[in-house]
N, CA, C and O atoms as a Tinker XYZ file with bonds, in Angstrom:
   392  protein
     1  N    -26.248000   20.148000  -10.012000    73     2
     2  CA   -26.435000   19.270000  -11.094000    64     1     3
     3  C    -26.732000   17.906000  -10.602000    63     2     4     5
     4  O    -26.002000   17.430000   -9.733000    81     3
     5  N    -27.787000   17.193000  -11.094000    73     3     6
     6  CA   -27.907000   15.698000  -10.680000    64     5     7
     7  C    -27.626000   14.739000  -11.787000    63     6     8     9
     8  O    -27.744000   14.960000  -12.992000    81     7
     9  N    -27.268000   13.729000  -11.249000    73     7    10
    10  CA   -27.022000   12.507000  -12.251000    64     9    11
    11  C    -27.554000   11.167000  -11.874000    63    10    12    13
    12  O    -27.602000   10.801000  -10.700000    81    11
    13  N    -27.931000   10.479000  -12.819000    73    11    14
    14  CA   -28.727000    9.172000  -12.574000    64    13    15
    15  C    -27.926000    8.051000  -13.193000    63    14    16    17
    16  O    -27.495000    8.087000  -14.345000    81    15
    17  N    -27.751000    7.012000  -12.311000    73    15    18
    18  CA   -27.124000    5.742000  -12.764000    64    17    19
    19  C    -28.318000    4.654000  -13.025000    63    18    20    21
    20  O    -29.109000    4.305000  -12.148000    81    19
    21  N    -28.321000    4.285000  -14.059000    73    19    22
    22  CA   -29.518000    3.075000  -14.590000    64    21    23
    23  C    -28.765000    1.869000  -14.507000    63    22    24    25
    24  O    -27.700000    1.673000  -15.091000    81    23
    25  N    -29.451000    0.940000  -13.642000    73    23    26
    26  CA   -29.024000   -0.401000  -13.465000    64    25    27
    27  C    -30.122000   -1.366000  -13.970000    63    26    28    29
    28  O    -31.259000   -1.255000  -13.512000    81    27
    29  N    -29.804000   -2.393000  -14.977000    73    27    30
    30  CA   -30.876000   -3.283000  -15.347000    64    29    31
    31  C    -30.479000   -4.597000  -14.630000    63    30    32    33
    32  O    -29.296000   -4.924000  -14.537000    81    31
    33  N    -31.487000   -5.343000  -14.127000    73    31    34
    34  CA   -31.317000   -6.585000  -13.492000    64    33    35
    35  C    -32.069000   -7.670000  -14.299000    63    34    36    37
    36  O    -33.273000   -7.613000  -14.547000    81    35
    37  N    -31.291000   -8.599000  -14.658000    73    35    38
    38  CA   -31.966000   -9.790000  -15.375000    64    37    39
    39  C    -31.999000  -10.999000  -14.093000    63    38    40    41
    40  O    -31.070000  -11.562000  -13.513000    81    39
    41  N    -33.424000  -11.111000  -13.947000    73    39    42
    42  CA   -33.839000  -12.083000  -12.842000    64    41    43
    43  C    -33.485000  -13.545000  -13.084000    63    42    44    45
    44  O    -33.320000  -14.310000  -12.133000    81    43
    45  N    -33.373000  -13.914000  -14.273000    73    43    46
    46  CA   -33.061000  -15.350000  -14.683000    64    45    47
    47  C    -31.867000  -15.930000  -13.822000    63    46    48    49
    48  O    -32.003000  -16.917000  -13.098000    81    47
    49  N    -30.623000  -15.193000  -13.974000    73    47    50
    50  CA   -29.482000  -15.713000  -13.366000    64    49    51
    51  C    -29.724000  -15.852000  -11.751000    63    50    52    53
    52  O    -29.255000  -16.803000  -11.125000    81    51
    53  N    -30.515000  -14.798000  -11.121000    73    51    54
    54  CA   -30.798000  -14.839000   -9.868000    64    53    55
    55  C    -31.538000  -16.091000   -9.311000    63    54    56    57
    56  O    -31.294000  -16.545000   -8.193000    81    55
    57  N    -32.463000  -16.620000  -10.169000    73    55    58
    58  CA   -33.252000  -17.844000  -10.005000    64    57    59
    59  C    -32.369000  -18.934000  -10.050000    63    58    60    61
    60  O    -32.453000  -19.768000   -9.148000    81    59
    61  N    -31.504000  -19.082000  -10.977000    73    59    62
    62  CA   -30.504000  -20.134000  -11.113000    64    61    63
    63  C    -29.554000  -20.193000  -10.009000    63    62    64    65
    64  O    -29.044000  -21.263000   -9.678000    81    63
    65  N    -29.285000  -19.062000   -9.408000    73    63    66
    66  CA   -28.294000  -19.151000   -8.257000    64    65    67
    67  C    -28.923000  -19.806000   -7.045000    63    66    68    69
    68  O    -28.211000  -20.371000   -6.215000    81    67
    69  N    -30.235000  -19.745000   -6.921000    73    67    70
    70  CA   -30.932000  -20.511000   -5.782000    64    69    71
    71  C    -30.776000  -22.103000   -6.079000    63    70    72    73
    72  O    -30.776000  -22.886000   -5.129000    81    71
    73  N    -30.669000  -22.475000   -7.154000    73    71    74
    74  CA   -30.583000  -23.811000   -7.494000    64    73    75
    75  C    -29.017000  -24.262000   -7.431000    63    74    76    77
    76  O    -28.650000  -25.276000   -6.837000    81    75
    77  N    -28.242000  -23.474000   -8.043000    73    75    78
    78  CA   -26.748000  -23.751000   -8.077000    64    77    79
    79  C    -25.954000  -22.891000   -7.235000    63    78    80    81
    80  O    -26.201000  -21.687000   -7.293000    81    79
    81  N    -25.045000  -23.296000   -6.462000    73    79    82
    82  CA   -24.330000  -22.545000   -5.474000    64    81    83
    83  C    -23.326000  -21.661000   -6.451000    63    82    84    85
    84  O    -22.657000  -22.198000   -7.334000    81    83
    85  N    -23.308000  -20.521000   -6.236000    73    83    86
    86  CA   -22.335000  -19.681000   -6.936000    64    85    87
    87  C    -21.291000  -18.817000   -6.043000    63    86    88    89
    88  O    -21.587000  -18.314000   -4.960000    81    87
    89  N    -20.073000  -18.727000   -6.645000    73    87    90
    90  CA   -19.020000  -18.281000   -5.602000    64    89    91
    91  C    -18.584000  -17.004000   -6.599000    63    90    92    93
    92  O    -18.546000  -16.955000   -7.829000    81    91
    93  N    -18.266000  -15.977000   -5.577000    73    91    94
    94  CA   -17.798000  -14.796000   -6.246000    64    93    95
    95  C    -16.134000  -14.991000   -6.053000    63    94    96    97
    96  O    -15.622000  -15.271000   -4.969000    81    95
    97  N    -15.490000  -14.817000   -7.136000    73    95    98
    98  CA   -13.972000  -14.946000   -7.237000    64    97    99
    99  C    -13.280000  -13.647000   -7.795000    63    98   100   101
   100  O    -13.544000  -13.413000   -8.974000    81    99
   101  N    -12.490000  -12.813000   -7.196000    73    99   102
   102  CA   -12.212000  -11.666000   -7.946000    64   101   103
   103  C    -10.929000  -11.082000   -7.449000    63   102   104   105
   104  O    -10.142000  -11.678000   -6.714000    81   103
   105  N    -10.772000   -9.787000   -7.942000    73   103   106
   106  CA    -9.441000   -9.077000   -7.616000    64   105   107
   107  C     -9.783000   -7.719000   -7.271000    63   106   108   109
   108  O    -10.935000   -7.366000   -7.526000    81   107
   109  N     -8.948000   -6.845000   -6.709000    73   107   110
   110  CA    -9.216000   -5.535000   -6.653000    64   109   111
   111  C     -8.361000   -4.690000   -7.617000    63   110   112   113
   112  O     -7.148000   -4.884000   -7.540000    81   111
   113  N     -8.777000   -3.826000   -8.470000    73   111   114
   114  CA    -7.956000   -3.068000   -9.239000    64   113   115
   115  C     -7.484000   -1.860000   -8.536000    63   114   116   117
   116  O     -8.340000   -1.026000   -8.241000    81   115
   117  N     -6.426000   -1.668000   -8.264000    73   115   118
   118  CA    -5.735000   -0.546000   -7.664000    64   117   119
   119  C     -5.822000    0.708000   -8.530000    63   118   120   121
   120  O     -5.940000    0.625000   -9.753000    81   119
   121  N     -5.760000    1.913000   -7.854000    73   119   122
   122  CA    -5.676000    3.098000   -8.689000    64   121   123
   123  C     -5.170000    4.143000   -7.860000    63   122   124   125
   124  O     -4.540000    3.796000   -6.861000    81   123
   125  N     -5.338000    5.424000   -8.103000    73   123   126
   126  CA    -4.736000    6.486000   -7.456000    64   125   127
   127  C     -5.706000    7.147000   -6.343000    63   126   128   129
   128  O     -5.813000    8.353000   -6.120000    81   127
   129  N     -6.326000    6.193000   -5.754000    73   127   130
   130  CA    -7.404000    6.598000   -4.675000    64   129   131
   131  C     -6.926000    7.460000   -3.566000    63   130   132   133
   132  O     -7.630000    8.345000   -3.082000    81   131
   133  N     -5.624000    7.170000   -3.138000    73   131   134
   134  CA    -5.126000    7.996000   -1.908000    64   133   135
   135  C     -4.490000    9.242000   -2.386000    63   134   136   137
   136  O     -4.040000    9.915000   -1.459000    81   135
   137  N     -4.328000    9.725000   -3.519000    73   135   138
   138  CA    -3.565000   10.699000   -3.972000    64   137   139
   139  C     -4.361000   11.948000   -4.433000    63   138   140   141
   140  O     -3.812000   12.988000   -4.794000    81   139
   141  N     -5.758000   11.748000   -4.386000    73   139   142
   142  CA    -6.565000   12.997000   -4.727000    64   141   143
   143  C     -6.223000   13.430000   -6.149000    63   142   144   145
   144  O     -6.482000   14.582000   -6.494000    81   143
   145  N     -5.662000   12.578000   -6.980000    73   143   146
   146  CA    -5.373000   13.180000   -8.361000    64   145   147
   147  C     -6.646000   13.003000   -9.184000    63   146   148   149
   148  O     -7.510000   12.170000   -8.907000    81   147
   149  N     -6.704000   13.907000  -10.290000    73   147   150
   150  CA    -7.834000   13.554000  -11.102000    64   149   151
   151  C     -8.030000   12.187000  -11.746000    63   150   152   153
   152  O     -7.071000   11.416000  -11.763000    81   151
   153  N     -9.072000   11.866000  -12.221000    73   151   154
   154  CA    -9.388000   10.385000  -12.586000    64   153   155
   155  C     -8.289000   10.291000  -13.713000    63   154   156   157
   156  O     -8.070000   11.243000  -14.462000    81   155
   157  N     -7.594000    9.071000  -13.797000    73   155   158
   158  CA    -6.565000    8.940000  -14.731000    64   157   159
   159  C     -7.208000    8.413000  -16.344000    63   158   160   161
   160  O     -8.029000    7.509000  -16.496000    81   159
   161  N     -6.690000    9.108000  -17.258000    73   159   162
   162  CA    -7.037000    8.795000  -18.578000    64   161   163
   163  C     -6.843000    7.475000  -18.961000    63   162   164   165
   164  O     -7.689000    6.869000  -19.617000    81   163
   165  N     -5.563000    6.876000  -18.522000    73   163   166
   166  CA    -5.345000    5.438000  -18.689000    64   165   167
   167  C     -5.318000    4.710000  -17.547000    63   166   168   169
   168  O     -4.427000    4.995000  -16.746000    81   167
   169  N     -6.121000    3.785000  -17.258000    73   167   170
   170  CA    -6.141000    2.971000  -16.135000    64   169   171
   171  C     -6.101000    1.589000  -16.220000    63   170   172   173
   172  O     -5.031000    1.014000  -16.023000    81   171
   173  N     -7.098000    0.977000  -16.483000    73   171   174
   174  CA    -7.151000   -0.479000  -16.795000    64   173   175
   175  C     -7.837000   -0.623000  -18.285000    63   174   176   177
   176  O     -8.828000    0.038000  -18.594000    81   175
   177  N     -7.265000   -1.466000  -19.086000    73   175   178
   178  CA    -7.589000   -1.578000  -20.392000    64   177   179
   179  C     -8.381000   -2.804000  -20.629000    63   178   180   181
   180  O     -8.488000   -3.618000  -19.712000    81   179
   181  N     -8.993000   -3.030000  -21.872000    73   179   182
   182  CA    -9.609000   -4.186000  -22.202000    64   181   183
   183  C     -8.925000   -5.536000  -21.846000    63   182   184   185
   184  O     -9.510000   -6.550000  -21.463000    81   183
   185  N     -7.506000   -5.370000  -22.048000    73   183   186
   186  CA    -6.553000   -6.492000  -21.690000    64   185   187
   187  C     -6.655000   -7.026000  -20.367000    63   186   188   189
   188  O     -6.730000   -8.230000  -20.120000    81   187
   189  N     -6.656000   -6.026000  -19.448000    73   187   190
   190  CA    -6.675000   -6.234000  -17.990000    64   189   191
   191  C     -8.088000   -7.052000  -17.570000    63   190   192   193
   192  O     -8.069000   -7.951000  -16.729000    81   191
   193  N     -9.260000   -6.644000  -18.233000    73   191   194
   194  CA   -10.568000   -7.262000  -17.993000    64   193   195
   195  C    -10.534000   -8.587000  -18.505000    63   194   196   197
   196  O    -11.139000   -9.495000  -17.937000    81   195
   197  N     -9.821000   -8.773000  -19.613000    73   195   198
   198  CA    -9.802000  -10.117000  -20.183000    64   197   199
   199  C     -9.049000  -10.976000  -19.508000    63   198   200   201
   200  O     -9.551000  -12.047000  -19.167000    81   199
   201  N     -7.762000  -10.685000  -19.202000    73   199   202
   202  CA    -6.844000  -11.420000  -18.188000    64   201   203
   203  C     -7.656000  -11.845000  -16.941000    63   202   204   205
   204  O     -7.479000  -12.973000  -16.481000    81   203
   205  N     -8.492000  -11.036000  -16.403000    73   203   206
   206  CA    -9.258000  -11.426000  -15.073000    64   205   207
   207  C    -10.320000  -12.347000  -15.414000    63   206   208   209
   208  O    -10.649000  -13.140000  -14.532000    81   207
   209  N    -10.997000  -12.400000  -16.672000    73   207   210
   210  CA   -11.833000  -13.402000  -16.956000    64   209   211
   211  C    -11.208000  -14.534000  -17.233000    63   210   212   213
   212  O    -11.690000  -15.587000  -16.817000    81   211
   213  N    -10.174000  -14.530000  -17.888000    73   211   214
   214  CA    -9.355000  -15.763000  -18.321000    64   213   215
   215  C     -8.931000  -16.581000  -16.911000    63   214   216   217
   216  O     -8.889000  -17.810000  -16.855000    81   215
   217  N     -8.657000  -15.784000  -15.901000    73   215   218
   218  CA    -8.173000  -16.552000  -14.632000    64   217   219
   219  C     -9.426000  -17.093000  -13.889000    63   218   220   221
   220  O     -9.296000  -17.631000  -12.789000    81   219
   221  N    -10.618000  -16.954000  -14.472000    73   219   222
   222  CA   -11.790000  -17.580000  -13.889000    64   221   223
   223  C    -12.552000  -16.637000  -12.967000    63   222   224   225
   224  O    -13.533000  -17.041000  -12.343000    81   223
   225  N    -12.119000  -15.410000  -12.877000    73   223   226
   226  CA   -12.739000  -14.490000  -11.971000    64   225   227
   227  C    -13.951000  -13.789000  -12.401000    63   226   228   229
   228  O    -14.098000  -13.466000  -13.580000    81   227
   229  N    -14.819000  -13.541000  -11.506000    73   227   230
   230  CA   -16.199000  -12.866000  -11.951000    64   229   231
   231  C    -16.421000  -11.595000  -11.334000    63   230   232   233
   232  O    -17.452000  -10.981000  -11.610000    81   231
   233  N    -15.584000  -11.122000  -10.530000    73   231   234
   234  CA   -15.886000   -9.970000   -9.740000    64   233   235
   235  C    -14.476000   -8.964000   -9.745000    63   234   236   237
   236  O    -13.336000   -9.390000   -9.561000    81   235
   237  N    -14.793000   -7.733000   -9.964000    73   235   238
   238  CA   -13.703000   -6.918000   -9.925000    64   237   239
   239  C    -14.023000   -5.638000   -8.918000    63   238   240   241
   240  O    -14.927000   -4.845000   -9.178000    81   239
   241  N    -13.196000   -5.523000   -7.757000    73   239   242
   242  CA   -13.498000   -4.466000   -7.021000    64   241   243
   243  C    -12.707000   -3.207000   -7.393000    63   242   244   245
   244  O    -11.479000   -3.269000   -7.449000    81   243
   245  N    -13.348000   -2.087000   -7.646000    73   243   246
   246  CA   -12.614000   -1.072000   -8.328000    64   245   247
   247  C    -12.746000    0.190000   -7.199000    63   246   248   249
   248  O    -13.844000    0.649000   -6.885000    81   247
   249  N    -11.609000    0.627000   -6.699000    73   247   250
   250  CA   -11.555000    1.522000   -5.605000    64   249   251
   251  C    -11.893000    2.848000   -6.306000    63   250   252   253
   252  O    -11.509000    3.035000   -7.461000    81   251
   253  N    -12.608000    3.782000   -5.631000    73   251   254
   254  CA   -12.978000    5.125000   -6.322000    64   253   255
   255  C    -12.959000    6.265000   -5.184000    63   254   256   257
   256  O    -13.533000    6.081000   -4.110000    81   255
   257  N    -12.292000    7.406000   -5.471000    73   255   258
   258  CA   -12.223000    8.411000   -4.484000    64   257   259
   259  C    -13.410000    9.244000   -4.693000    63   258   260   261
   260  O    -13.948000    9.217000   -5.799000    81   259
   261  N    -13.868000    9.960000   -3.782000    73   259   262
   262  CA   -15.074000   10.786000   -3.844000    64   261   263
   263  C    -14.877000   11.791000   -4.842000    63   262   264   265
   264  O    -15.867000   12.147000   -5.482000    81   263
   265  N    -13.572000   12.397000   -5.123000    73   263   266
   266  CA   -13.296000   13.361000   -6.025000    64   265   267
   267  C    -13.745000   13.080000   -7.511000    63   266   268   269
   268  O    -14.053000   13.906000   -8.370000    81   267
   269  N    -13.702000   11.604000   -7.602000    73   267   270
   270  CA   -14.151000   11.283000   -9.060000    64   269   271
   271  C    -15.487000   11.818000   -9.404000    63   270   272   273
   272  O    -15.817000   12.073000  -10.562000    81   271
   273  N    -16.330000   11.998000   -8.259000    73   271   274
   274  CA   -17.807000   12.342000   -8.519000    64   273   275
   275  C    -18.158000   13.541000   -7.870000    63   274   276   277
   276  O    -19.325000   13.901000   -8.028000    81   275
   277  N    -17.377000   14.289000   -7.134000    73   275   278
   278  CA   -17.748000   15.542000   -6.393000    64   277   279
   279  C    -16.559000   16.440000   -6.648000    63   278   280   281
   280  O    -15.402000   16.022000   -6.594000    81   279
   281  N    -16.853000   17.563000   -6.899000    73   279   282
   282  CA   -15.887000   18.735000   -6.923000    64   281   283
   283  C    -15.617000   19.039000   -5.469000    63   282   284   285
   284  O    -16.532000   19.541000   -4.816000    81   283
   285  N    -14.333000   18.761000   -4.835000    73   283   286
   286  CA   -13.918000   19.068000   -3.465000    64   285   287
   287  C    -14.075000   20.420000   -2.904000    63   286   288   289
   288  O    -14.376000   20.738000   -1.753000    81   287
   289  N    -13.771000   21.290000   -4.108000    73   287   290
   290  CA   -13.890000   22.747000   -3.660000    64   289   291
   291  C    -15.165000   23.420000   -3.739000    63   290   292   293
   292  O    -15.308000   24.612000   -3.467000    81   291
   293  N    -16.089000   22.647000   -4.113000    73   291   294
   294  CA   -17.460000   23.161000   -4.269000    64   293   295
   295  C    -18.515000   21.880000   -3.863000    63   294   296   297
   296  O    -19.151000   21.248000   -4.707000    81   295
   297  N    -18.559000   21.666000   -2.588000    73   295   298
   298  CA   -19.375000   20.397000   -1.996000    64   297   299
   299  C    -20.750000   20.352000   -2.684000    63   298   300   301
   300  O    -21.326000   21.361000   -3.089000    81   299
   301  N    -21.202000   19.169000   -2.777000    73   299   302
   302  CA   -22.475000   18.818000   -3.493000    64   301   303
   303  C    -22.607000   19.248000   -4.977000    63   302   304   305
   304  O    -23.717000   19.362000   -5.497000    81   303
   305  N    -21.586000   19.458000   -5.571000    73   303   306
   306  CA   -21.556000   19.656000   -7.077000    64   305   307
   307  C    -20.904000   18.435000   -7.743000    63   306   308   309
   308  O    -19.773000   18.071000   -7.423000    81   307
   309  N    -21.520000   17.912000   -8.524000    73   307   310
   310  CA   -21.062000   16.758000   -9.301000    64   309   311
   311  C    -19.899000   16.994000  -10.246000    63   310   312   313
   312  O    -19.866000   17.992000  -10.967000    81   311
   313  N    -18.961000   16.090000  -10.241000    73   311   314
   314  CA   -17.825000   16.303000  -11.267000    64   313   315
   315  C    -18.231000   15.392000  -12.492000    63   314   316   317
   316  O    -18.066000   14.173000  -12.543000    81   315
   317  N    -18.722000   16.090000  -13.349000    73   315   318
   318  CA   -19.203000   15.413000  -14.690000    64   317   319
   319  C    -18.042000   14.788000  -15.346000    63   318   320   321
   320  O    -18.237000   13.735000  -15.952000    81   319
   321  N    -16.702000   15.364000  -15.300000    73   319   322
   322  CA   -15.661000   14.683000  -16.018000    64   321   323
   323  C    -15.306000   13.274000  -15.346000    63   322   324   325
   324  O    -15.058000   12.300000  -16.057000    81   323
   325  N    -15.294000   13.206000  -14.047000    73   323   326
   326  CA   -15.225000   11.931000  -13.455000    64   325   327
   327  C    -16.176000   11.016000  -13.771000    63   326   328   329
   328  O    -15.795000    9.873000  -14.024000    81   327
   329  N    -17.425000   11.296000  -13.814000    73   327   330
   330  CA   -18.592000   10.405000  -13.933000    64   329   331
   331  C    -18.600000   10.060000  -15.445000    63   330   332   333
   332  O    -19.135000    9.033000  -15.864000    81   331
   333  N    -17.952000   11.010000  -16.288000    73   331   334
   334  CA   -17.929000   10.428000  -17.780000    64   333   335
   335  C    -16.792000    9.553000  -18.022000    63   334   336   337
   336  O    -16.874000    8.704000  -18.910000    81   335
   337  N    -15.615000    9.691000  -17.238000    73   335   338
   338  CA   -14.527000    8.834000  -17.278000    64   337   339
   339  C    -14.831000    7.427000  -16.773000    63   338   340   341
   340  O    -14.328000    6.422000  -17.275000    81   339
   341  N    -15.653000    7.419000  -15.788000    73   339   342
   342  CA   -15.962000    6.042000  -15.142000    64   341   343
   343  C    -16.833000    5.337000  -16.140000    63   342   344   345
   344  O    -16.805000    4.110000  -16.236000    81   343
   345  N    -17.629000    6.113000  -16.904000    73   343   346
   346  CA   -18.680000    5.400000  -17.930000    64   345   347
   347  C    -17.795000    4.793000  -18.999000    63   346   348   349
   348  O    -18.052000    3.659000  -19.403000    81   347
   349  N    -16.737000    5.497000  -19.498000    73   347   350
   350  CA   -15.895000    5.206000  -20.598000    64   349   351
   351  C    -15.072000    3.821000  -20.073000    63   350   352   353
   352  O    -14.987000    2.790000  -20.741000    81   351
   353  N    -14.563000    3.995000  -18.908000    73   351   354
   354  CA   -13.671000    3.008000  -18.239000    64   353   355
   355  C    -14.318000    1.734000  -18.154000    63   354   356   357
   356  O    -13.802000    0.704000  -18.588000    81   355
   357  N    -15.558000    1.790000  -17.543000    73   355   358
   358  CA   -16.290000    0.599000  -17.067000    64   357   359
   359  C    -17.311000    0.089000  -18.179000    63   358   360   361
   360  O    -18.146000   -0.779000  -17.926000    81   359
   361  N    -17.194000    0.642000  -19.327000    73   359   362
   362  CA   -18.382000    0.544000  -20.155000    64   361   363
   363  C    -18.916000   -0.811000  -20.443000    63   362   364   365
   364  O    -18.392000   -1.752000  -19.846000    81   363
   365  N    -19.919000   -1.050000  -21.302000    73   363   366
   366  CA   -20.713000   -2.265000  -21.372000    64   365   367
   367  C    -19.960000   -3.365000  -21.952000    63   366   368   369
   368  O    -20.423000   -4.496000  -21.803000    81   367
   369  N    -18.848000   -3.209000  -22.604000    73   367   370
   370  CA   -18.029000   -4.321000  -23.032000    64   369   371
   371  C    -17.621000   -5.196000  -21.827000    63   370   372   373
   372  O    -17.597000   -6.426000  -21.827000    81   371
   373  N    -17.300000   -4.374000  -20.791000    73   371   374
   374  CA   -16.820000   -5.126000  -19.520000    64   373   375
   375  C    -17.883000   -5.630000  -18.701000    63   374   376   377
   376  O    -17.559000   -6.117000  -17.618000    81   375
   377  N    -19.099000   -5.602000  -19.024000    73   375   378
   378  CA   -20.304000   -6.281000  -18.428000    64   377   379
   379  C    -20.338000   -5.658000  -16.985000    63   378   380   381
   380  O    -20.454000   -6.333000  -15.962000    81   379
   381  N    -20.218000   -4.215000  -17.028000    73   379   382
   382  CA   -20.210000   -3.641000  -15.689000    64   381   383
   383  C    -21.322000   -2.390000  -15.917000    63   382   384   385
   384  O    -21.148000   -1.535000  -16.786000    81   383
   385  N    -22.267000   -2.401000  -15.188000    73   383   386
   386  CA   -23.471000   -1.466000  -15.247000    64   385   387
   387  C    -23.069000   -0.037000  -14.886000    63   386   388   389
   388  O    -22.653000    0.193000  -13.750000    81   387
   389  N    -23.162000    0.828000  -15.696000    73   387   390
   390  CA   -22.918000    2.330000  -15.514000    64   389   391
   391  C    -24.027000    3.136000  -15.484000    63   390   392
   392  O    -23.903000    4.352000  -15.341000    81   391
């Protein structure tokens, strides 16, 4: 099974970045990447994203284990549950492209 991730790019901010210097300031959201556990139902909430924004940060590094996207017992088979969970977790409210 094949999945597609659509990304939309607005070129206006890229043009502005040439004129004004922009800095990436962010944090890494930890998760269960080293334990090979299924994707957690409750991970980071809207409150966590808002706190990050309130601290003036504009980037979040989100660690992901390959098992979120691929069935480890059946190589090259997509894990639709993990992909769906990522879309829910990182949805458009958080201004993250999925």
